[in-house]
VEXKOLLO-767003 format. One record per residue: residue in one letter; z, x negated, y negated of N, C-alpha, C in turn. Coordinates in nm, 3 decimals. Each point is the difference from the previous one (the first is absolute). Layout:
BEGIN
residuo:n_Z:n_X:n_Y:ca_Z:ca_X:ca_Y:c_Z:c_X:c_Y
A:Z:X:Y:Z:X:Y:Z:X:Y
...
***
This chain:
BEGIN
residuo:n_Z:n_X:n_Y:ca_Z:ca_X:ca_Y:c_Z:c_X:c_Y
X:-0.947:0.821:2.273:0.157:-0.008:-0.010:0.037:0.131:-0.096
X:0.075:0.132:0.072:-0.012:0.083:-0.056:0.135:0.041:-0.021
X:0.033:-0.049:-0.166:0.121:0.035:0.009:-0.013:0.035:-0.185
X:0.096:0.070:-0.071:-0.039:0.023:-0.149:0.027:-0.142:-0.048
X:-0.120:0.008:-0.113:0.003:-0.096:-0.113:-0.085:-0.120:0.079
X:-0.078:0.033:0.095:-0.098:-0.095:0.076:-0.073:-0.089:-0.097
X:0.021:-0.174:0.024:-0.042:-0.063:-0.076:-0.084:-0.127:0.083
X:-0.010:0.053:0.151:-0.061:-0.086:0.092:-0.145:-0.046:-0.074
X:-0.007:-0.170:0.024:-0.124:-0.028:-0.070:0.009:-0.027:-0.136
X:0.077:0.044:-0.085:-0.029:-0.020:-0.140:0.061:-0.131:-0.008
X:-0.058:-0.062:-0.157:0.022:-0.125:0.008:0.086:0.027:-0.152
X:0.142:-0.062:-0.053:0.048:0.050:-0.093:0.093:-0.118:-0.036
X:-0.057:-0.010:-0.171:0.067:-0.176:-0.007:0.151:0.091:-0.098
X:0.130:-0.071:-0.009:0.108:0.028:-0.064:0.021:-0.133:-0.073
X:0.004:-0.017:-0.117:0.077:-0.069:-0.035:0.121:0.014:-0.034
X:0.123:-0.125:-0.026:0.129:0.058:0.028:0.038:0.051:0.116
X:-0.098:-0.083:0.103:-0.001:0.041:0.107:0.127:-0.064:0.122
X:0.040:-0.128:-0.056:0.094:-0.001:0.094:0.165:0.006:0.009
X:0.026:0.104:-0.090:0.146:0.042:-0.010:0.005:0.139:-0.063
X:0.108:0.040:0.046:0.053:0.145:-0.052:-0.133:0.118:0.013
X:-0.058:0.123:-0.079:-0.060:0.084:0.031:-0.102:-0.056:0.029
X:-0.050:-0.091:-0.027:-0.145:-0.084:0.047:-0.020:-0.032:0.131
X:0.124:-0.048:0.049:-0.039:-0.054:0.132:0.032:0.117:0.118
X:0.123:0.076:-0.057:0.018:0.145:0.070:-0.128:0.028:0.028
X:-0.072:0.055:-0.092:-0.138:0.055:0.024:-0.133:-0.096:0.096
X:0.039:-0.118:0.001:-0.081:-0.059:0.096:0.007:-0.022:0.113
X:0.166:0.024:0.029:0.050:0.011:0.139:-0.051:0.147:0.059
X:-0.001:0.118:-0.076:-0.027:0.142:0.042:-0.153:0.008:0.007
X:-0.050:-0.045:-0.115:-0.182:0.027:0.022:-0.040:-0.085:0.111
X:0.029:-0.160:0.031:-0.047:-0.070:0.112:0.049:0.064:0.137
X:0.104:0.070:-0.011:0.039:0.062:0.148:-0.072:0.137:0.011
X:-0.065:0.038:-0.089:-0.097:0.125:0.016:-0.143:-0.056:0.028
X:-0.046:-0.107:-0.007:-0.121:-0.071:0.012:-0.084:-0.062:-0.104
X:0.077:-0.035:-0.126:-0.092:-0.012:-0.095:-0.017:-0.185:0.009
X:-0.079:-0.026:-0.095:-0.001:-0.177:0.001:0.065:0.019:-0.135
X:0.090:-0.113:0.008:0.093:0.020:-0.131:-0.023:-0.168:-0.058
X:-0.020:-0.024:-0.125:0.017:-0.101:-0.099:0.138:0.011:-0.057
X:0.043:-0.133:0.020:0.141:-0.003:-0.067:-0.019:-0.102:-0.115
X:0.007:0.044:-0.105:0.003:-0.082:-0.140:0.111:-0.017:-0.093
X:0.018:-0.096:-0.006:0.192:-0.017:-0.058:-0.011:-0.149:-0.057
X:0.035:-0.017:-0.138:0.060:-0.117:-0.094:0.067:-0.096:0.104
X:0.085:0.084:0.102:0.096:-0.119:0.119:-0.087:-0.012:0.114
X:-0.050:-0.099:-0.039:-0.135:-0.006:0.173:0.076:0.011:0.108
X:0.162:-0.092:0.022:0.071:-0.011:0.147:0.038:0.168:-0.008
X:0.004:0.087:-0.083:0.029:0.125:0.054:-0.104:0.098:0.023
X:-0.100:-0.032:-0.003:-0.142:0.071:0.032:-0.030:-0.066:0.120
X:0.018:-0.146:0.025:-0.071:-0.039:0.153:0.120:0.034:0.085
X:0.135:0.002:-0.027:0.052:0.065:0.085:0.007:0.096:0.042
X:-0.024:0.100:-0.079:-0.041:0.153:0.040:-0.098:0.024:0.087
X:-0.128:-0.068:-0.056:-0.136:0.034:0.070:0.038:-0.076:0.156
X:0.052:-0.117:0.010:0.040:-0.056:0.126:0.085:0.126:0.093
X:0.085:0.046:-0.049:0.097:0.090:0.067:-0.099:0.154:0.047
X:-0.100:0.031:-0.089:-0.053:0.110:0.059:-0.136:-0.040:0.096
X:-0.021:-0.117:-0.007:-0.122:-0.018:0.088:0.077:-0.054:0.130
X:0.126:-0.020:-0.002:0.105:-0.041:0.129:0.016:0.179:0.050
X:0.000:0.059:-0.067:-0.003:0.144:0.032:-0.110:0.110:0.032
X:-0.115:-0.109:0.025:-0.135:0.069:0.017:-0.033:0.041:-0.082
X:0.027:-0.004:-0.149:-0.123:0.072:-0.095:-0.069:-0.124:-0.077
X:-0.090:0.053:-0.070:-0.081:-0.096:-0.088:0.056:-0.010:-0.149
X:0.023:-0.144:-0.018:0.054:-0.016:-0.159:-0.054:-0.166:-0.050
X:-0.008:-0.028:-0.110:0.020:-0.114:-0.036:0.028:-0.021:-0.168
X:0.032:-0.105:0.019:0.091:-0.050:-0.151:-0.110:-0.097:-0.082
X:0.080:0.073:-0.152:-0.112:-0.065:-0.123:0.120:-0.027:-0.112
X:-0.034:-0.112:-0.062:0.108:-0.052:-0.084:-0.095:0.050:-0.127
X:0.091:0.058:-0.107:-0.068:0.050:-0.113:0.090:0.055:-0.116
X:-0.013:-0.081:-0.113:0.073:0.073:-0.134:-0.062:0.096:-0.082
X:0.006:0.126:0.010:-0.075:0.114:-0.036:-0.032:-0.034:-0.158
X:0.114:-0.079:-0.064:-0.026:-0.019:-0.168:-0.140:-0.080:0.015
X:-0.044:-0.096:0.068:-0.144:-0.071:-0.030:-0.069:0.056:0.076
X:-0.114:0.025:-0.117:-0.162:0.059:0.037:-0.033:-0.044:0.130
X:-0.006:-0.165:-0.027:-0.082:-0.076:0.098:0.078:0.011:0.166
X:0.114:0.014:0.004:0.061:-0.007:0.107:-0.031:0.164:0.083
X:0.000:0.092:-0.122:-0.032:0.168:0.067:-0.131:-0.024:0.051
X:-0.093:-0.083:-0.037:-0.136:0.031:0.084:-0.016:-0.086:0.069
X:0.085:-0.104:0.005:0.034:-0.092:0.117:0.018:0.074:0.136
X:0.127:0.110:-0.039:0.054:0.062:0.065:-0.092:0.120:0.077
X:-0.087:0.029:-0.082:-0.118:0.107:0.091:-0.104:-0.057:0.040
X:-0.029:-0.117:-0.015:-0.060:-0.083:0.057:0.077:-0.052:0.168
X:0.102:-0.012:-0.030:0.017:-0.031:0.131:0.008:0.073:0.086
X:0.015:0.159:-0.043:0.072:0.096:0.068:-0.128:0.024:0.085
X:-0.103:-0.010:-0.096:-0.169:0.042:0.070:-0.057:-0.060:0.084
X:0.044:-0.151:-0.009:-0.007:-0.062:0.156:0.037:0.043:0.114
X:0.150:0.064:0.003:0.015:0.071:0.134:-0.054:0.148:0.019
X:-0.039:0.057:-0.111:-0.101:0.099:0.045:-0.071:0.012:-0.121
X:-0.120:0.091:0.032:-0.082:0.006:-0.098:0.032:0.110:-0.131
X:0.093:0.082:0.033:0.018:0.124:-0.067:0.138:0.007:-0.007
X:0.036:0.018:-0.124:0.165:0.062:-0.041:-0.020:0.117:-0.033
X:0.101:0.076:0.143:-0.029:0.151:-0.030:0.115:0.015:-0.113
X:0.121:-0.055:-0.012:0.119:0.046:-0.075:0.056:-0.125:-0.083
X:0.046:0.008:-0.111:0.069:-0.110:-0.033:0.150:0.085:-0.069
X:0.096:-0.079:0.032:0.126:0.061:-0.028:0.031:-0.097:-0.132
X:0.035:0.030:-0.096:0.036:-0.055:-0.142:0.149:-0.023:0.010
X:0.062:-0.063:0.103:0.179:0.010:-0.037:0.045:-0.115:-0.046
X:-0.052:-0.120:-0.037:0.059:-0.110:-0.024:0.076:0.046:-0.150
X:0.125:-0.068:-0.046:0.073:0.081:-0.100:0.124:-0.080:-0.017
X:0.032:-0.011:-0.112:0.166:-0.043:-0.032:0.051:0.100:-0.129
X:0.102:-0.007:-0.006:0.118:0.079:-0.075:0.046:-0.124:-0.082
X:0.112:0.096:-0.095:0.125:-0.094:-0.075:0.122:0.074:-0.007
X:0.084:-0.108:-0.013:0.121:0.051:0.004:0.062:0.099:-0.116
X:0.048:0.112:0.006:0.056:0.079:-0.071:0.037:-0.046:-0.133
X:-0.060:0.036:-0.112:0.046:-0.024:-0.134:-0.080:0.067:-0.127
X:0.139:0.040:-0.113:-0.125:0.060:-0.090:-0.101:-0.076:-0.028
X:-0.093:0.072:-0.082:-0.163:-0.050:-0.018:0.046:-0.131:-0.076
X:0.087:0.024:-0.099:-0.023:-0.119:-0.121:0.081:-0.162:0.098
X:0.076:0.034:0.088:0.033:-0.135:0.091:-0.086:-0.041:0.087
X:-0.144:0.111:0.036:-0.077:-0.066:0.065:-0.079:-0.143:-0.037
X:-0.019:-0.076:0.063:-0.102:-0.112:-0.045:-0.099:0.015:-0.011
X:-0.084:-0.020:-0.091:-0.134:0.002:-0.008:-0.081:-0.041:0.096
X:0.022:-0.112:0.053:-0.060:-0.055:0.128:0.009:0.074:0.088
X:0.112:0.074:0.042:0.047:0.089:0.107:-0.109:0.144:0.003
X:-0.010:0.048:-0.148:-0.101:0.099:0.011:-0.117:-0.032:0.026
X:-0.062:-0.107:-0.045:-0.164:-0.077:0.040:-0.019:-0.010:0.128
X:0.126:-0.072:0.058:0.003:0.014:0.161:-0.039:0.115:0.075
X:0.086:0.106:-0.040:-0.008:0.118:0.066:-0.140:0.064:-0.017
X:-0.041:-0.002:-0.111:-0.153:0.070:-0.038:-0.090:-0.107:0.038
X:0.036:-0.149:0.041:-0.100:-0.075:0.075:-0.014:0.014:0.130
X:0.127:0.040:0.095:-0.006:0.011:0.137:-0.029:0.163:0.008
X:0.071:0.071:-0.054:-0.028:0.168:0.056:-0.080:0.044:-0.060
X:-0.067:-0.075:-0.097:-0.138:0.101:-0.063:-0.131:-0.068:-0.005
X:0.007:-0.111:-0.049:-0.140:-0.113:0.019:-0.011:-0.004:0.118
X:0.104:-0.039:0.094:-0.020:-0.019:0.175:-0.083:0.146:0.049
X:0.060:0.068:-0.064:-0.085:0.152:0.063:-0.151:0.006:-0.067
X:0.005:-0.017:-0.113:-0.145:0.009:-0.049:-0.094:-0.120:0.058
X:0.054:-0.151:0.000:-0.091:-0.068:0.088:-0.043:0.046:0.106
X:0.063:0.051:0.131:0.005:0.039:0.084:-0.088:0.116:0.017
X:0.030:0.097:-0.093:-0.086:0.146:-0.003:-0.183:-0.074:-0.029
X:-0.001:-0.100:-0.090:-0.143:-0.045:-0.040:-0.056:-0.031:0.140
X:0.074:-0.088:0.030:-0.112:-0.053:0.134:-0.018:0.088:0.099
X:0.112:0.094:0.033:-0.006:0.114:0.078:-0.100:0.095:-0.004
X:0.004:0.025:-0.139:-0.111:0.077:-0.070:-0.164:-0.010:0.057
X:-0.025:-0.128:-0.022:-0.108:-0.079:-0.024:-0.037:-0.007:0.164
X:0.088:0.005:0.123:-0.020:-0.053:0.088:-0.041:0.148:0.077
X:0.071:0.106:-0.048:0.001:0.127:0.109:-0.108:0.082:-0.103
X:-0.052:-0.019:-0.109:-0.095:0.040:-0.053:-0.113:-0.074:0.078
X:-0.043:-0.099:0.066:-0.087:-0.030:0.047:-0.014:0.005:0.177
X:0.126:0.051:0.027:0.002:0.026:0.142:0.023:0.143:0.026
X:-0.013:0.111:-0.092:0.015:0.106:0.052:0.136:0.078:-0.004
X:0.097:-0.063:-0.077:0.111:0.056:-0.044:0.117:-0.042:0.058
X:0.095:0.064:-0.037:0.146:-0.068:0.094:0.117:0.083:-0.092
X:0.106:-0.062:-0.016:0.152:0.037:-0.040:0.072:-0.103:-0.055
X:0.043:0.030:-0.126:0.093:-0.111:-0.065:0.132:0.090:-0.013
X:0.140:-0.047:0.033:0.073:0.029:-0.034:0.116:-0.065:-0.045
X:0.062:0.050:-0.144:0.041:-0.098:-0.049:0.186:0.041:-0.002
X:0.044:-0.102:-0.003:0.178:0.047:0.033:0.051:-0.003:-0.152
X:-0.014:0.106:-0.062:0.106:0.011:-0.127:0.118:0.024:0.031
X:0.078:0.121:-0.032:0.150:0.016:-0.019:0.013:0.134:-0.093
X:0.144:0.061:0.052:0.024:0.104:-0.078:-0.017:-0.053:-0.136
X:0.061:-0.119:-0.040:0.061:-0.075:-0.131:-0.164:-0.027:-0.048
X:-0.123:0.078:0.048:-0.138:0.017:-0.094:0.009:0.132:0.008
X:0.065:0.111:0.023:-0.012:0.128:-0.009:0.103:0.081:-0.093
X:0.097:-0.097:-0.039:0.112:0.063:-0.084:0.100:-0.080:-0.089
X:0.060:-0.013:-0.078:0.078:-0.065:-0.074:0.085:-0.120:0.109
X:0.005:-0.153:-0.042:0.084:-0.054:0.144:0.070:-0.113:-0.131
X:0.096:0.058:-0.068:0.095:-0.045:-0.109:0.052:-0.162:0.089
X:0.021:-0.124:-0.093:0.040:-0.112:0.066:-0.072:-0.078:0.091
X:-0.140:0.056:0.036:-0.110:-0.080:0.058:-0.112:0.061:-0.072
X:-0.012:-0.048:-0.136:-0.127:0.065:-0.057:-0.116:-0.084:0.001
X:0.002:-0.089:0.034:-0.122:-0.132:0.041:-0.045:0.109:0.137
X:0.061:-0.024:0.106:-0.026:0.027:0.118:-0.078:0.156:-0.037
X:0.037:0.075:-0.065:-0.020:0.129:-0.019:-0.129:-0.003:-0.056
X:-0.022:-0.051:-0.117:-0.136:-0.043:-0.074:-0.120:-0.046:0.110
X:-0.005:-0.080:0.081:-0.050:-0.054:0.069:-0.028:0.123:0.147
X:0.061:0.079:0.025:-0.014:0.090:0.086:-0.021:0.142:-0.029
X:0.001:0.008:-0.129:-0.069:0.102:-0.083:-0.161:-0.045:-0.016
X:-0.022:-0.110:0.018:-0.147:-0.060:-0.062:-0.088:0.011:0.162
X:0.085:-0.026:0.066:-0.070:0.015:0.143:-0.034:0.130:0.040
X:0.088:0.122:-0.045:-0.077:0.165:0.029:-0.085:0.002:-0.099
X:-0.004:-0.049:-0.127:-0.125:0.030:-0.089:-0.113:-0.107:0.083
X:0.008:-0.074:0.072:-0.101:-0.075:0.041:-0.070:0.105:0.134
X:0.121:0.018:0.052:-0.055:0.101:0.133:-0.062:0.106:-0.016
X:0.059:0.115:-0.123:-0.073:0.109:-0.062:-0.149:-0.041:-0.031
X:-0.007:-0.099:-0.083:-0.119:-0.006:-0.071:-0.110:-0.049:0.100
X:0.027:-0.079:0.079:-0.094:-0.073:0.096:-0.050:0.101:0.095
X:0.108:0.083:0.047:-0.028:0.093:0.101:-0.115:0.114:-0.042
X:0.015:0.042:-0.144:-0.066:0.066:-0.037:-0.183:-0.086:-0.022
X:-0.034:-0.119:-0.041:-0.072:-0.083:-0.019:-0.076:0.006:0.117
X:0.078:0.004:0.108:-0.065:-0.086:0.144:0.001:0.146:0.108
X:0.004:0.116:-0.050:0.048:0.102:0.100:-0.130:0.025:0.106
X:-0.121:0.010:-0.078:-0.139:-0.006:0.042:-0.039:-0.105:0.063
X:0.057:-0.158:-0.007:-0.064:-0.080:0.096:0.082:-0.016:0.143
X:0.089:0.122:0.016:0.072:-0.012:0.149:0.112:-0.088:-0.010
X:0.066:-0.030:-0.131:0.114:-0.112:0.006:0.141:0.128:-0.085
X:0.085:0.004:0.096:0.092:0.041:-0.040:0.125:-0.086:-0.027
X:0.092:0.026:-0.135:0.080:-0.049:-0.038:0.119:0.052:0.011
X:0.102:-0.032:-0.001:0.112:0.055:0.030:0.126:-0.075:0.004
X:0.122:0.032:-0.038:0.078:-0.042:-0.078:0.154:0.033:0.107
X:0.100:-0.075:0.040:0.123:0.029:0.076:0.097:-0.043:-0.103
X:0.082:0.093:-0.018:0.127:0.002:-0.115:0.162:-0.001:0.103
X:0.002:-0.086:0.029:0.157:-0.014:0.072:0.122:-0.001:-0.091
X:0.097:0.052:0.014:0.153:-0.059:-0.084:0.000:-0.104:0.056
X:0.155:-0.007:-0.005:0.080:-0.138:0.053:-0.057:-0.023:0.158
X:0.020:-0.082:0.075:-0.045:-0.041:0.132:0.080:-0.131:0.027
X:0.049:0.011:0.100:0.079:-0.083:0.070:-0.130:-0.153:0.017
X:-0.042:-0.041:-0.095:-0.077:-0.146:0.034:0.084:-0.115:-0.069
X:-0.053:-0.098:0.052:0.081:-0.135:-0.072:-0.038:0.001:-0.159
X:-0.108:0.091:-0.076:0.051:-0.003:-0.147:0.079:0.091:-0.059
X:0.054:0.109:0.087:0.111:0.061:-0.062:0.140:-0.042:0.053
X:-0.031:-0.071:0.106:0.169:-0.096:0.040:0.024:-0.092:-0.069
X:-0.091:-0.046:-0.060:-0.016:-0.120:-0.128:0.044:0.041:-0.110
X:0.003:0.201:-0.038:0.052:0.030:-0.148:0.133:0.019:0.055
X:0.023:0.081:0.139:0.137:0.028:0.048:0.082:-0.124:-0.021
X:-0.017:-0.107:0.023:0.080:-0.113:0.027:0.063:-0.078:-0.143
X:-0.095:0.066:-0.094:0.076:-0.035:-0.120:0.055:0.113:-0.109
X:0.027:0.114:0.070:0.069:0.080:-0.077:0.119:0.033:0.071
X:0.127:0.030:-0.079:0.109:0.032:0.066:0.018:0.135:0.078
X:0.129:0.021:0.057:-0.024:0.092:0.111:-0.002:0.167:-0.058
X:-0.006:0.023:-0.118:-0.020:0.087:-0.074:-0.162:0.034:-0.030
X:-0.036:-0.104:-0.051:-0.136:0.008:-0.014:-0.086:-0.010:0.148
X:0.053:-0.040:0.092:-0.075:0.008:0.137:0.008:0.117:0.032
X:0.126:0.106:-0.009:0.004:0.075:0.073:-0.088:0.136:-0.051
X:-0.027:-0.030:-0.158:-0.075:0.098:-0.112:-0.162:-0.007:0.054
X:-0.048:-0.164:0.036:-0.104:0.023:0.039:-0.023:0.052:0.128
X:0.100:-0.045:0.103:-0.059:0.054:0.113:0.043:0.184:0.014
X:0.028:0.045:-0.126:0.045:0.148:0.011:-0.093:0.052:-0.101
X:-0.091:-0.048:-0.050:-0.105:0.020:-0.094:-0.098:0.171:0.042
X:-0.008:0.003:0.108:-0.019:0.123:0.038:0.037:0.058:0.085
X:-0.016:0.175:-0.018:0.102:0.092:0.094:-0.005:-0.045:0.149
X:-0.077:-0.074:0.071:0.019:-0.083:0.135:0.129:-0.076:0.018
X:0.044:-0.063:-0.115:0.106:-0.092:-0.024:-0.045:-0.113:0.105
X:-0.084:-0.065:0.002:-0.040:-0.090:0.109:-0.158:-0.070:-0.064
X:0.033:-0.131:0.043:-0.168:-0.092:-0.055:-0.063:0.085:0.107
X:-0.151:-0.014:-0.062:-0.112:0.026:0.141:0.014:-0.122:0.086
X:-0.088:0.053:0.080:-0.017:-0.103:0.133:-0.172:-0.067:-0.035
X:-0.029:-0.149:0.033:-0.109:-0.035:0.001:-0.088:0.076:0.131
X:0.035:0.046:0.038:-0.099:0.063:0.119:-0.019:0.149:-0.039
X:0.065:0.073:-0.064:-0.004:0.102:-0.073:-0.059:0.011:-0.100
X:-0.049:-0.094:-0.089:-0.113:-0.039:-0.078:-0.132:-0.033:0.090
X:0.040:-0.052:0.060:-0.143:-0.069:0.111:-0.063:0.081:0.042
X:0.074:0.132:0.121:-0.070:0.114:0.012:-0.095:0.057:-0.101
X:0.070:0.041:-0.127:-0.128:0.066:-0.093:-0.074:-0.099:-0.038
X:-0.002:-0.097:0.026:-0.140:-0.136:-0.053:-0.068:0.030:0.103
X:0.055:0.025:0.152:-0.133:-0.014:0.129:-0.027:0.145:-0.006
X:0.037:0.096:-0.063:-0.083:0.131:0.000:-0.099:-0.037:-0.114
X:0.024:-0.041:-0.102:-0.082:-0.005:-0.116:-0.102:-0.061:0.047
X:-0.017:-0.132:0.084:-0.072:-0.085:0.052:-0.118:0.083:0.119
X:0.052:0.081:0.040:-0.068:0.082:0.091:-0.086:0.109:-0.066
X:-0.075:0.057:0.086:-0.131:0.082:-0.038:0.066:0.153:-0.001
X:0.121:-0.003:0.010:0.101:0.155:-0.025:-0.016:-0.001:-0.137
X:0.002:-0.078:-0.071:0.003:-0.011:-0.164:-0.094:0.010:-0.091
X:-0.122:0.027:0.113:-0.117:-0.025:-0.067:-0.065:0.101:-0.103
X:0.093:0.101:-0.069:-0.050:0.073:-0.108:0.080:-0.037:-0.089
X:0.109:-0.090:-0.040:0.066:-0.033:-0.068:0.015:-0.129:-0.099
X:-0.019:-0.007:-0.132:-0.052:-0.116:-0.067:0.076:0.047:-0.114
X:0.071:-0.123:-0.083:0.058:0.017:-0.140:0.097:0.059:-0.020
X:0.067:0.005:0.117:0.144:0.038:0.020:0.121:-0.134:-0.008
X:0.091:0.059:0.008:0.119:-0.057:-0.013:0.124:0.075:0.101
X:-0.026:-0.079:0.126:0.087:0.065:0.087:0.153:-0.074:0.004
X:0.090:0.086:-0.031:0.168:-0.014:-0.049:0.067:0.005:0.147
X:0.061:-0.112:0.047:0.120:0.005:0.055:0.117:-0.076:-0.016
X:0.086:0.097:-0.068:0.127:-0.032:-0.044:0.126:0.098:0.000
X:0.022:0.030:0.099:0.122:0.046:0.057:0.027:0.141:-0.093
X:-0.066:0.045:-0.081:-0.003:0.115:-0.056:0.033:-0.038:-0.157
X:0.000:-0.133:-0.046:0.026:-0.026:-0.140:-0.085:0.062:-0.103
X:-0.122:0.054:0.044:-0.058:0.039:-0.130:-0.019:0.177:0.013
X:0.053:0.033:0.111:0.010:0.142:0.012:0.057:0.075:-0.114
***
């Protein structure tokens, strides 16, 4: 397959792969010849998408996983390796947010849930991936972070804290494992038209909705495919000299 961002034959595991950016990535990567593992806490979403990809001639399978549970993450890797003996790329995409509110009004349980899913979930997946990749000669870990992990994010402090942590993990581990032929990068979108963002929009008044949509110079939400195309490039060998970086796709928000 002679196309840009060639991923033909690569085995790529995606957490949170059943919807949003994860699902868009699964469709694009499978269309380009990758074997895609779709792992999601919503098993029905994962199964439906894997069946769609197979019906279109691609290679995919579904796994149920809660990334906050270390035993389930380990089982996810075991299941993935039953489909192919080597995982070339893992995309740590599973994540949640919380309704915008001042820090003092964010429930402690919601703060901890953001940390558990968005940060600890990435930690558990990275540990398993690194053990596998050091034993098999290398690989690539792609962590989905956010512009909220690179700048202040008033009213979504818990989410922002978790994503800053993901950036820290990405940079530190990238340096630790660079000589093991393992690359680790982060992708940092701004607001993208996904079910998660639509859920936030549905709870805002008209002024709040317009403000969120117009938060970048392009004055629109990103599209899942726009983020997925960048992820596909990172999955390819075209990005082979890139590690420890944060790829920003934000419509100019940080410019």
